[in-house]
All heavy atoms as TSV, in Angstrom:
chain	resi	resn	atom	element	x	y	z
A	1	ASN	N	N	95.346	157.482	67.097
A	1	ASN	CA	C	96.189	156.630	67.951
A	1	ASN	C	C	95.638	156.571	69.378
A	1	ASN	O	O	95.394	157.589	69.960
A	1	ASN	CB	C	97.636	157.257	68.003
A	1	ASN	CG	C	98.401	157.088	66.762
A	1	ASN	OD1	O	97.933	156.364	65.881
A	1	ASN	ND2	N	99.253	157.970	66.512
A	2	LEU	N	N	95.577	155.306	69.861
A	2	LEU	CA	C	94.954	155.036	71.266
A	2	LEU	C	C	96.174	155.017	72.194
A	2	LEU	O	O	97.146	154.591	71.946
A	2	LEU	CB	C	94.277	153.742	71.239
A	2	LEU	CG	C	92.950	153.700	70.435
A	2	LEU	CD1	C	92.389	152.352	70.498
A	2	LEU	CD2	C	91.913	154.681	70.984
A	3	PRO	N	N	95.908	155.660	73.376
A	3	PRO	CA	C	96.812	155.449	74.425
A	3	PRO	C	C	97.126	153.884	74.752
A	3	PRO	O	O	96.178	153.178	74.477
A	3	PRO	CB	C	96.305	156.080	75.648
A	3	PRO	CG	C	95.291	157.115	75.143
A	3	PRO	CD	C	94.728	156.404	73.833
A	4	GLU	N	N	98.143	153.585	75.322
A	4	GLU	CA	C	98.526	152.099	75.458
A	4	GLU	C	C	97.529	151.415	76.344
A	4	GLU	O	O	97.365	150.201	76.204
A	4	GLU	CB	C	99.903	151.972	75.988
A	4	GLU	CG	C	101.065	152.397	74.950
A	4	GLU	CD	C	102.503	152.241	75.559
A	4	GLU	OE1	O	102.581	151.460	76.526
A	4	GLU	OE2	O	103.331	152.952	75.076
A	5	ASN	N	N	96.911	152.088	77.333
A	5	ASN	CA	C	96.076	151.425	78.286
A	5	ASN	C	C	94.583	151.295	77.823
A	5	ASN	O	O	93.794	150.765	78.394
A	5	ASN	CB	C	96.081	152.182	79.599
A	5	ASN	CG	C	95.619	153.560	79.523
A	5	ASN	OD1	O	95.541	154.150	78.353
A	5	ASN	ND2	N	95.163	154.138	80.602
A	6	ILE	N	N	94.361	151.767	76.557
A	6	ILE	CA	C	93.021	151.558	75.945
A	6	ILE	C	C	93.072	150.561	74.906
A	6	ILE	O	O	93.837	150.529	73.931
A	6	ILE	CB	C	92.456	152.878	75.404
A	6	ILE	CG1	C	92.351	153.838	76.547
A	6	ILE	CG2	C	91.104	152.704	74.666
A	6	ILE	CD1	C	91.840	155.200	76.049
A	7	GLU	N	N	92.201	149.518	75.032
A	7	GLU	CA	C	92.229	148.355	74.129
A	7	GLU	C	C	90.837	148.199	73.493
A	7	GLU	O	O	89.840	148.115	74.151
A	7	GLU	CB	C	92.562	147.166	74.832
A	7	GLU	CG	C	92.500	145.866	73.969
A	7	GLU	CD	C	92.941	144.661	74.765
A	7	GLU	OE1	O	93.780	144.757	75.545
A	7	GLU	OE2	O	92.251	143.617	74.552
A	8	LEU	N	N	90.670	148.245	72.084
A	8	LEU	CA	C	89.417	148.037	71.450
A	8	LEU	C	C	89.316	146.469	71.282
A	8	LEU	O	O	90.267	145.832	70.819
A	8	LEU	CB	C	89.430	148.749	70.156
A	8	LEU	CG	C	89.322	150.216	70.223
A	8	LEU	CD1	C	89.402	150.811	68.800
A	8	LEU	CD2	C	88.075	150.764	70.828
A	9	THR	N	N	88.078	146.007	71.658
A	9	THR	CA	C	87.912	144.550	71.407
A	9	THR	C	C	86.702	144.485	70.609
A	9	THR	O	O	85.800	145.325	70.470
A	9	THR	CB	C	87.700	143.965	72.791
A	9	THR	OG1	O	86.671	144.435	73.459
A	9	THR	CG2	C	89.004	144.053	73.674
A	10	ASN	N	N	86.468	143.230	70.100
A	10	ASN	CA	C	85.325	142.861	69.193
A	10	ASN	C	C	84.836	141.546	69.688
A	10	ASN	O	O	85.070	140.531	69.101
A	10	ASN	CB	C	85.583	143.036	67.804
A	10	ASN	CG	C	84.304	142.865	67.047
A	10	ASN	OD1	O	83.178	142.718	67.474
A	10	ASN	ND2	N	84.467	142.984	65.677
A	11	PRO	N	N	83.987	141.444	70.895
A	11	PRO	CA	C	83.570	140.220	71.308
A	11	PRO	C	C	82.425	139.608	70.437
A	11	PRO	O	O	81.973	138.486	70.555
A	11	PRO	CB	C	83.118	140.520	72.701
A	11	PRO	CG	C	82.717	141.996	72.711
A	11	PRO	CD	C	83.678	142.562	71.662
A	12	ALA	N	N	81.865	140.476	69.524
A	12	ALA	CA	C	80.653	140.044	68.756
A	12	ALA	C	C	81.148	139.085	67.617
A	12	ALA	O	O	82.291	138.818	67.445
A	12	ALA	CB	C	80.009	141.194	68.197
A	13	SER	N	N	80.187	138.631	66.885
A	13	SER	CA	C	80.371	137.721	65.801
A	13	SER	C	C	81.240	138.445	64.724
A	13	SER	O	O	81.225	139.571	64.686
A	13	SER	CB	C	79.163	137.198	65.163
A	13	SER	OG	O	78.499	138.289	64.645
A	14	PRO	N	N	82.020	137.667	63.888
A	14	PRO	CA	C	82.933	138.217	62.915
A	14	PRO	C	C	82.017	139.131	61.914
A	14	PRO	O	O	82.558	140.039	61.298
A	14	PRO	CB	C	83.418	137.083	62.135
A	14	PRO	CG	C	83.323	136.032	63.191
A	14	PRO	CD	C	82.171	136.227	64.012
A	15	ALA	N	N	80.747	138.880	61.690
A	15	ALA	CA	C	79.888	139.575	60.793
A	15	ALA	C	C	79.655	141.059	61.364
A	15	ALA	O	O	79.378	141.911	60.607
A	15	ALA	CB	C	78.640	138.894	60.488
A	16	ASP	N	N	79.748	141.209	62.647
A	16	ASP	CA	C	79.385	142.507	63.343
A	16	ASP	C	C	80.802	143.249	63.269
A	16	ASP	O	O	81.716	142.812	64.026
A	16	ASP	CB	C	78.865	142.292	64.718
A	16	ASP	CG	C	78.505	143.532	65.265
A	16	ASP	OD1	O	78.675	144.621	64.804
A	16	ASP	OD2	O	78.015	143.520	66.499
A	17	HIS	N	N	80.881	144.428	62.653
A	17	HIS	CA	C	82.130	145.101	62.660
A	17	HIS	C	C	82.215	146.200	63.563
A	17	HIS	O	O	83.130	147.076	63.547
A	17	HIS	CB	C	82.357	145.744	61.159
A	17	HIS	CG	C	82.396	144.522	60.196
A	17	HIS	ND1	N	83.371	143.636	60.045
A	17	HIS	CD2	C	81.577	144.285	59.198
A	17	HIS	CE1	C	83.166	142.852	59.190
A	17	HIS	NE2	N	82.160	143.087	58.550
A	18	SER	N	N	81.291	146.352	64.605
A	18	SER	CA	C	81.363	147.462	65.562
A	18	SER	C	C	82.278	147.071	66.740
A	18	SER	O	O	82.107	146.139	67.384
A	18	SER	CB	C	79.900	147.755	66.063
A	18	SER	OG	O	79.405	146.577	66.571
A	19	PRO	N	N	83.307	147.822	66.894
A	19	PRO	CA	C	84.175	147.753	68.016
A	19	PRO	C	C	83.662	148.044	69.291
A	19	PRO	O	O	82.614	148.765	69.282
A	19	PRO	CB	C	85.327	148.665	67.643
A	19	PRO	CG	C	84.912	149.631	66.887
A	19	PRO	CD	C	83.586	149.038	66.087
A	20	SER	N	N	84.112	147.566	70.417
A	20	SER	CA	C	83.608	147.936	71.705
A	20	SER	C	C	84.880	148.393	72.541
A	20	SER	O	O	85.992	147.992	72.241
A	20	SER	CB	C	82.995	146.760	72.298
A	20	SER	OG	O	83.826	145.643	72.554
A	21	LEU	N	N	84.552	149.092	73.574
A	21	LEU	CA	C	85.545	149.656	74.406
A	21	LEU	C	C	85.516	149.077	75.767
A	21	LEU	O	O	84.495	149.011	76.268
A	21	LEU	CB	C	85.628	151.174	74.484
A	21	LEU	CG	C	86.637	151.904	75.316
A	21	LEU	CD1	C	87.800	151.865	74.576
A	21	LEU	CD2	C	86.169	153.279	75.675
A	22	ASN	N	N	86.558	148.530	76.301
A	22	ASN	CA	C	86.606	147.816	77.571
A	22	ASN	C	C	86.925	148.907	78.632
A	22	ASN	O	O	88.134	149.283	78.721
A	22	ASN	CB	C	87.630	146.764	77.595
A	22	ASN	CG	C	87.566	145.917	78.909
A	22	ASN	OD1	O	86.852	146.404	79.848
A	22	ASN	ND2	N	88.106	144.788	79.011
A	23	SER	N	N	85.850	149.468	79.333
A	23	SER	CA	C	86.132	150.530	80.285
A	23	SER	C	C	86.920	150.088	81.469
A	23	SER	O	O	87.495	150.894	82.265
A	23	SER	CB	C	84.805	151.166	80.732
A	23	SER	OG	O	84.083	150.197	81.431
A	24	GLU	N	N	87.005	148.779	81.763
A	24	GLU	CA	C	87.825	148.214	82.864
A	24	GLU	C	C	89.356	148.662	82.688
A	24	GLU	O	O	90.055	148.674	83.699
A	24	GLU	CB	C	87.654	146.772	82.955
A	24	GLU	CG	C	86.288	146.281	83.212
A	24	GLU	CD	C	85.815	146.607	84.608
A	24	GLU	OE1	O	86.712	146.534	85.577
A	24	GLU	OE2	O	84.626	146.995	84.838
A	25	LYS	N	N	89.784	148.787	81.381
A	25	LYS	CA	C	91.221	149.025	81.258
A	25	LYS	C	C	91.499	150.519	81.177
A	25	LYS	O	O	92.690	150.815	81.079
A	25	LYS	CB	C	91.602	148.383	80.003
A	25	LYS	CG	C	91.492	146.917	79.982
A	25	LYS	CD	C	92.053	146.265	78.781
A	25	LYS	CE	C	91.929	144.742	78.962
A	25	LYS	NZ	N	92.917	144.025	78.285
A	26	ILE	N	N	90.573	151.374	81.349
A	26	ILE	CA	C	90.804	152.847	81.232
A	26	ILE	C	C	91.099	153.319	82.600
A	26	ILE	O	O	92.158	154.081	82.724
A	26	ILE	CB	C	89.622	153.524	80.690
A	26	ILE	CG1	C	89.445	153.206	79.250
A	26	ILE	CG2	C	89.766	155.065	80.839
A	26	ILE	CD1	C	88.201	153.680	78.703
A	27	SER	N	N	90.534	153.027	83.703
A	27	SER	CA	C	90.681	153.622	84.891
A	27	SER	C	C	90.277	152.598	86.087
A	27	SER	O	O	89.438	151.798	85.856
A	27	SER	CB	C	89.803	154.891	85.022
A	27	SER	OG	O	89.934	155.467	86.373
A	28	GLU	N	N	90.742	152.904	87.315
A	28	GLU	CA	C	90.326	152.258	88.445
A	28	GLU	C	C	89.146	152.803	89.050
A	28	GLU	O	O	88.340	152.208	89.853
A	28	GLU	CB	C	91.385	152.033	89.428
A	28	GLU	CG	C	92.651	151.365	88.957
A	28	GLU	CD	C	92.391	149.860	88.748
A	28	GLU	OE1	O	91.616	149.262	89.600
A	28	GLU	OE2	O	92.922	149.298	87.837
A	29	SER	N	N	88.810	154.089	88.630
A	29	SER	CA	C	87.663	154.723	89.296
A	29	SER	C	C	86.412	154.258	88.788
A	29	SER	O	O	86.054	154.229	87.546
A	29	SER	CB	C	87.817	156.315	88.939
A	29	SER	OG	O	86.616	157.049	89.277
A	30	ARG	N	N	85.479	153.803	89.691
A	30	ARG	CA	C	84.148	153.332	89.435
A	30	ARG	C	C	83.308	154.497	88.738
A	30	ARG	O	O	82.553	154.275	87.842
A	30	ARG	CB	C	83.509	152.787	90.687
A	30	ARG	CG	C	83.850	151.535	91.007
A	30	ARG	CD	C	82.860	150.973	92.101
A	30	ARG	NE	N	83.502	149.826	92.777
A	30	ARG	CZ	C	83.180	149.558	93.998
A	30	ARG	NH1	N	82.226	150.124	94.749
A	30	ARG	NH2	N	83.806	148.465	94.600
A	31	GLU	N	N	83.494	155.631	89.306
A	31	GLU	CA	C	82.722	156.780	88.831
A	31	GLU	C	C	83.065	157.170	87.374
A	31	GLU	O	O	82.155	157.321	86.532
A	31	GLU	CB	C	82.939	157.995	89.688
A	31	GLU	CG	C	81.908	159.209	89.417
A	31	GLU	CD	C	82.096	160.344	90.356
A	31	GLU	OE1	O	82.311	159.989	91.613
A	31	GLU	OE2	O	82.000	161.399	89.888
A	32	LEU	N	N	84.328	157.159	87.054
A	32	LEU	CA	C	84.791	157.354	85.765
A	32	LEU	C	C	84.296	156.380	84.747
A	32	LEU	O	O	83.847	156.499	83.680
A	32	LEU	CB	C	86.258	157.521	85.566
A	32	LEU	CG	C	86.916	157.862	84.260
A	32	LEU	CD1	C	86.351	159.108	83.677
A	32	LEU	CD2	C	88.388	157.928	84.250
A	33	LYS	N	N	84.412	155.032	85.135
A	33	LYS	CA	C	83.969	153.905	84.294
A	33	LYS	C	C	82.470	154.006	84.011
A	33	LYS	O	O	82.026	153.824	82.971
A	33	LYS	CB	C	84.236	152.627	85.069
A	33	LYS	CG	C	85.729	152.123	84.947
A	33	LYS	CD	C	85.821	150.739	85.523
A	33	LYS	CE	C	86.959	150.744	86.480
A	33	LYS	NZ	N	87.090	149.419	87.168
A	34	LYS	N	N	81.690	154.311	85.044
A	34	LYS	CA	C	80.204	154.504	84.903
A	34	LYS	C	C	79.997	155.706	84.056
A	34	LYS	O	O	79.131	155.420	82.998
A	34	LYS	CB	C	79.497	154.743	86.300
A	34	LYS	CG	C	78.129	154.963	86.223
A	34	LYS	CD	C	77.496	155.162	87.583
A	34	LYS	CE	C	76.046	155.445	87.477
A	34	LYS	NZ	N	75.430	155.681	88.663
A	35	TRP	N	N	80.637	156.769	84.021
A	35	TRP	CA	C	80.460	157.928	83.242
A	35	TRP	C	C	80.720	157.537	81.681
A	35	TRP	O	O	80.043	157.898	80.824
A	35	TRP	CB	C	81.302	159.077	83.582
A	35	TRP	CG	C	81.025	160.411	82.846
A	35	TRP	CD1	C	80.083	161.261	83.161
A	35	TRP	CD2	C	81.670	160.773	81.668
A	35	TRP	NE1	N	80.102	162.327	82.184
A	35	TRP	CE2	C	81.058	161.948	81.362
A	35	TRP	CE3	C	82.679	160.237	80.789
A	35	TRP	CZ2	C	81.404	162.587	80.106
A	35	TRP	CZ3	C	83.029	160.877	79.661
A	35	TRP	CH2	C	82.429	162.120	79.347
A	36	ILE	N	N	81.867	156.861	81.528
A	36	ILE	CA	C	82.176	156.450	80.179
A	36	ILE	C	C	81.256	155.440	79.637
A	36	ILE	O	O	80.844	155.641	78.421
A	36	ILE	CB	C	83.674	155.729	80.182
A	36	ILE	CG1	C	84.784	156.801	80.569
A	36	ILE	CG2	C	84.059	155.125	78.914
A	36	ILE	CD1	C	86.110	156.255	80.832
A	37	ASP	N	N	80.855	154.484	80.290
A	37	ASP	CA	C	79.704	153.607	79.849
A	37	ASP	C	C	78.536	154.257	79.550
A	37	ASP	O	O	77.932	153.887	78.493
A	37	ASP	CB	C	79.541	152.443	80.911
A	37	ASP	CG	C	80.779	151.475	80.981
A	37	ASP	OD1	O	81.500	151.359	80.024
A	37	ASP	OD2	O	80.817	150.756	82.101
A	38	ASN	N	N	78.037	155.199	80.343
A	38	ASN	CA	C	76.874	155.928	80.058
A	38	ASN	C	C	76.999	156.809	78.772
A	38	ASN	O	O	76.112	156.885	77.950
A	38	ASN	CB	C	76.404	156.765	81.215
A	38	ASN	CG	C	75.943	155.997	82.280
A	38	ASN	OD1	O	75.460	155.004	82.157
A	38	ASN	ND2	N	75.954	156.627	83.574
A	39	TYR	N	N	78.238	157.469	78.659
A	39	TYR	CA	C	78.440	158.400	77.482
A	39	TYR	C	C	78.437	157.532	76.278
A	39	TYR	O	O	77.833	157.882	75.296
A	39	TYR	CB	C	79.734	159.052	77.737
A	39	TYR	CG	C	80.200	159.863	76.550
A	39	TYR	CD1	C	79.758	161.232	76.527
A	39	TYR	CD2	C	81.142	159.369	75.669
A	39	TYR	CE1	C	80.178	162.048	75.455
A	39	TYR	CE2	C	81.535	160.251	74.551
A	39	TYR	CZ	C	81.039	161.553	74.539
A	39	TYR	OH	O	81.319	162.350	73.411
A	40	LEU	N	N	79.202	156.398	76.292
A	40	LEU	CA	C	79.203	155.622	75.061
A	40	LEU	C	C	77.809	154.928	74.712
A	40	LEU	O	O	77.444	154.677	73.562
A	40	LEU	CB	C	80.318	154.487	75.216
A	40	LEU	CG	C	81.723	155.004	75.270
A	40	LEU	CD1	C	82.686	153.865	75.614
A	40	LEU	CD2	C	82.166	155.742	73.997
A	41	GLY	N	N	77.135	154.570	75.787
A	41	GLY	CA	C	75.776	154.037	75.550
A	41	GLY	C	C	74.845	154.974	74.920
A	41	GLY	O	O	74.057	154.710	74.024
A	42	MET	N	N	74.851	156.208	75.346
A	42	MET	CA	C	74.038	157.263	74.822
A	42	MET	C	C	74.461	157.484	73.391
A	42	MET	O	O	73.648	157.625	72.471
A	42	MET	CB	C	74.187	158.549	75.483
A	42	MET	CG	C	73.419	159.705	75.025
A	42	MET	SD	S	71.722	159.460	74.941
A	42	MET	CE	C	71.254	159.703	76.608
A	43	GLY	N	N	75.717	157.497	72.972
A	43	GLY	CA	C	76.116	157.607	71.682
A	43	GLY	C	C	75.738	156.521	70.714
A	43	GLY	O	O	75.281	156.655	69.597
A	44	GLU	N	N	75.830	155.266	71.378
A	44	GLU	CA	C	75.296	154.114	70.538
A	44	GLU	C	C	73.864	154.229	70.249
A	44	GLU	O	O	73.258	153.956	69.166
A	44	GLU	CB	C	75.605	152.881	71.364
A	44	GLU	CG	C	75.195	151.655	70.597
A	44	GLU	CD	C	75.552	150.381	71.375
A	44	GLU	OE1	O	75.893	150.423	72.523
A	44	GLU	OE2	O	75.434	149.259	70.785
A	45	TRP	N	N	73.061	154.753	71.223
A	45	TRP	CA	C	71.578	154.796	71.118
A	45	TRP	C	C	71.284	155.877	70.036
A	45	TRP	O	O	70.401	155.635	69.162
A	45	TRP	CB	C	70.949	155.245	72.492
A	45	TRP	CG	C	69.429	155.329	72.373
A	45	TRP	CD1	C	68.561	154.423	72.471
A	45	TRP	CD2	C	68.738	156.564	72.106
A	45	TRP	NE1	N	67.328	154.983	72.250
A	45	TRP	CE2	C	67.391	156.360	72.029
A	45	TRP	CE3	C	69.114	157.962	72.042
A	45	TRP	CZ2	C	66.434	157.297	71.918
A	45	TRP	CZ3	C	68.175	158.896	71.863
A	45	TRP	CH2	C	66.839	158.538	71.834
A	46	VAL	N	N	72.011	157.074	70.084
A	46	VAL	CA	C	71.762	158.142	69.157
A	46	VAL	C	C	72.062	157.563	67.674
A	46	VAL	O	O	71.310	157.809	66.780
A	46	VAL	CB	C	72.623	159.296	69.417
A	46	VAL	CG1	C	72.625	160.284	68.314
A	46	VAL	CG2	C	72.144	159.973	70.686
A	47	MET	N	N	73.134	156.843	67.609
A	47	MET	CA	C	73.471	156.231	66.257
A	47	MET	C	C	72.504	155.313	65.745
A	47	MET	O	O	72.092	155.341	64.569
A	47	MET	CB	C	74.876	155.638	66.384
A	47	MET	CG	C	75.373	154.968	65.034
A	47	MET	SD	S	75.729	156.361	63.893
A	47	MET	CE	C	76.373	155.451	62.581
A	48	ASP	N	N	72.047	154.397	66.623
A	48	ASP	CA	C	71.020	153.378	66.259
A	48	ASP	C	C	69.721	154.093	65.803
A	48	ASP	O	O	69.085	153.720	64.845
A	48	ASP	CB	C	70.711	152.440	67.416
A	48	ASP	CG	C	71.880	151.525	67.713
A	48	ASP	OD1	O	72.771	151.271	66.795
A	48	ASP	OD2	O	71.933	150.897	68.813
A	49	GLN	N	N	69.213	155.000	66.590
A	49	GLN	CA	C	67.999	155.785	66.248
A	49	GLN	C	C	68.152	156.585	64.946
A	49	GLN	O	O	67.245	156.532	64.156
A	49	GLN	CB	C	67.687	156.751	67.380
A	49	GLN	CG	C	67.296	156.132	68.707
A	49	GLN	CD	C	66.095	155.203	68.653
A	49	GLN	OE1	O	65.072	155.543	68.012
A	49	GLN	NE2	N	66.230	153.993	69.016
A	50	SER	N	N	69.357	157.135	64.759
A	50	SER	CA	C	69.608	157.849	63.490
A	50	SER	C	C	69.519	156.990	62.256
A	50	SER	O	O	68.833	157.297	61.325
A	50	SER	CB	C	70.918	158.624	63.462
A	50	SER	OG	O	71.024	159.400	64.576
A	51	VAL	N	N	70.109	155.849	62.415
A	51	VAL	CA	C	70.123	154.801	61.329
A	51	VAL	C	C	68.684	154.351	61.055
A	51	VAL	O	O	68.225	154.295	59.930
A	51	VAL	CB	C	71.056	153.652	61.629
A	51	VAL	CG1	C	70.836	152.546	60.629
A	51	VAL	CG2	C	72.511	154.137	61.540
A	52	ALA	N	N	67.948	154.110	62.134
A	52	ALA	CA	C	66.591	153.585	61.958
A	52	ALA	C	C	65.657	154.645	61.269
A	52	ALA	O	O	64.898	154.414	60.311
A	52	ALA	CB	C	66.058	153.170	63.270
A	53	ILE	N	N	65.815	155.921	61.786
A	53	ILE	CA	C	64.916	157.023	61.223
A	53	ILE	C	C	65.246	157.332	59.828
A	53	ILE	O	O	64.469	157.439	58.930
A	53	ILE	CB	C	64.936	158.239	62.118
A	53	ILE	CG1	C	64.245	157.951	63.541
A	53	ILE	CG2	C	64.386	159.396	61.475
A	53	ILE	CD1	C	64.577	158.880	64.518
A	54	LEU	N	N	66.549	157.601	59.548
A	54	LEU	CA	C	67.034	157.900	58.236
A	54	LEU	C	C	66.808	156.829	57.162
A	54	LEU	O	O	66.456	156.970	56.080
A	54	LEU	CB	C	68.440	158.310	58.214
A	54	LEU	CG	C	68.782	159.729	59.049
A	54	LEU	CD1	C	70.229	159.934	59.152
A	54	LEU	CD2	C	67.988	160.844	58.407
A	55	GLY	N	N	66.884	155.538	57.669
A	55	GLY	CA	C	66.711	154.396	56.821
A	55	GLY	C	C	65.264	154.233	56.409
A	55	GLY	O	O	65.028	153.598	55.446
A	56	SER	N	N	64.468	154.736	57.235
A	56	SER	CA	C	62.983	154.610	56.940
A	56	SER	C	C	62.489	155.765	55.981
A	56	SER	O	O	61.243	155.797	55.454
A	56	SER	CB	C	62.094	154.645	58.182
A	56	SER	OG	O	62.222	155.837	58.726
A	57	THR	N	N	63.256	156.788	55.637
A	57	THR	CA	C	62.937	157.876	54.824
A	57	THR	C	C	63.159	157.493	53.283
A	57	THR	O	O	64.049	156.569	53.086
A	57	THR	CB	C	63.655	159.184	55.171
A	57	THR	OG1	O	64.948	159.034	54.772
A	57	THR	CG2	C	63.438	159.574	56.545
A	58	SER	N	N	62.650	158.198	52.408
A	58	SER	CA	C	62.894	157.868	50.963
A	58	SER	C	C	64.061	158.590	50.554
A	58	SER	O	O	64.617	158.496	49.424
A	58	SER	CB	C	61.730	158.360	50.155
A	58	SER	OG	O	61.523	159.709	50.345
A	59	TRP	N	N	64.819	159.444	51.387
A	59	TRP	CA	C	65.960	160.171	51.051
A	59	TRP	C	C	67.275	159.308	51.032
A	59	TRP	O	O	68.236	159.594	50.444
A	59	TRP	CB	C	66.282	161.322	52.067
A	59	TRP	CG	C	65.185	162.427	52.041
A	59	TRP	CD1	C	64.187	162.484	51.022
A	59	TRP	CD2	C	65.083	163.411	52.959
A	59	TRP	NE1	N	63.472	163.608	51.411
A	59	TRP	CE2	C	63.904	164.195	52.561
A	59	TRP	CE3	C	65.809	163.796	54.062
A	59	TRP	CZ2	C	63.549	165.298	53.252
A	59	TRP	CZ3	C	65.320	164.961	54.788
A	59	TRP	CH2	C	64.267	165.625	54.362
A	60	PHE	N	N	67.196	158.190	51.722
A	60	PHE	CA	C	68.444	157.271	51.891
A	60	PHE	C	C	68.009	155.914	51.456
A	60	PHE	O	O	66.925	155.452	51.751
A	60	PHE	CB	C	68.839	157.235	53.325
A	60	PHE	CG	C	69.363	158.630	53.784
A	60	PHE	CD1	C	68.426	159.478	54.537
A	60	PHE	CD2	C	70.721	159.093	53.623
A	60	PHE	CE1	C	68.928	160.692	54.904
A	60	PHE	CE2	C	71.126	160.218	54.045
A	60	PHE	CZ	C	70.226	161.148	54.657
A	61	GLU	N	N	69.041	155.248	50.827
A	61	GLU	CA	C	68.826	153.845	50.513
A	61	GLU	C	C	69.929	153.065	51.173
A	61	GLU	O	O	71.104	153.388	51.178
A	61	GLU	CB	C	69.030	153.738	48.928
A	61	GLU	CG	C	68.886	152.356	48.448
A	61	GLU	CD	C	69.210	152.170	46.874
A	61	GLU	OE1	O	68.983	153.188	46.268
A	61	GLU	OE2	O	69.590	151.169	46.535
A	62	ARG	N	N	69.478	152.044	51.886
A	62	ARG	CA	C	70.293	151.138	52.575
A	62	ARG	C	C	70.879	150.062	51.592
A	62	ARG	O	O	70.149	149.266	51.076
A	62	ARG	CB	C	69.679	150.562	53.767
A	62	ARG	CG	C	70.607	149.865	54.694
A	62	ARG	CD	C	69.862	149.491	55.849
A	62	ARG	NE	N	70.913	149.082	56.885
A	62	ARG	CZ	C	70.693	148.879	58.128
A	62	ARG	NH1	N	69.425	149.099	58.695
A	62	ARG	NH2	N	71.622	148.545	58.993
A	63	LYS	N	N	72.226	150.129	51.546
A	63	LYS	CA	C	72.902	149.014	50.737
A	63	LYS	C	C	73.678	148.090	51.697
A	63	LYS	O	O	74.383	148.621	52.599
A	63	LYS	CB	C	73.812	149.685	49.684
A	63	LYS	CG	C	73.117	150.488	48.711
A	63	LYS	CD	C	74.049	150.997	47.627
A	63	LYS	CE	C	73.242	151.714	46.631
A	63	LYS	NZ	N	74.105	152.323	45.585
A	64	ARG	N	N	73.642	146.837	51.464
A	64	ARG	CA	C	74.424	145.839	52.266
A	64	ARG	C	C	75.456	145.242	51.485
A	64	ARG	O	O	75.390	144.870	50.296
A	64	ARG	CB	C	73.495	144.956	52.987
A	64	ARG	CG	C	72.626	145.588	53.977
A	64	ARG	CD	C	71.794	144.466	54.646
A	64	ARG	NE	N	70.981	145.255	55.589
A	64	ARG	CZ	C	70.675	144.916	56.834
A	64	ARG	NH1	N	71.370	143.816	57.333
A	64	ARG	NH2	N	69.971	145.603	57.656
C-alpha cells in the first residue's frame, strides 16, 4: 500500500509495463527529491545490467 501522496505513473507506451515514480509528489525538499531520483536511478541501472548479463548466459532463457 502506498501512502496517499505517492502516485505511480506510467508515461511510457502501453507496451512498456515499468511504472515510474514522480518524486515531485513525495516532498518539497530538493535534496530529498535528488536523493530519491539517484537511488531509483541506481536501482534501475543495476536491474538493467543484471538482465543484460544474465540474459547473455546459457543458464537463462529469455521468453517474451
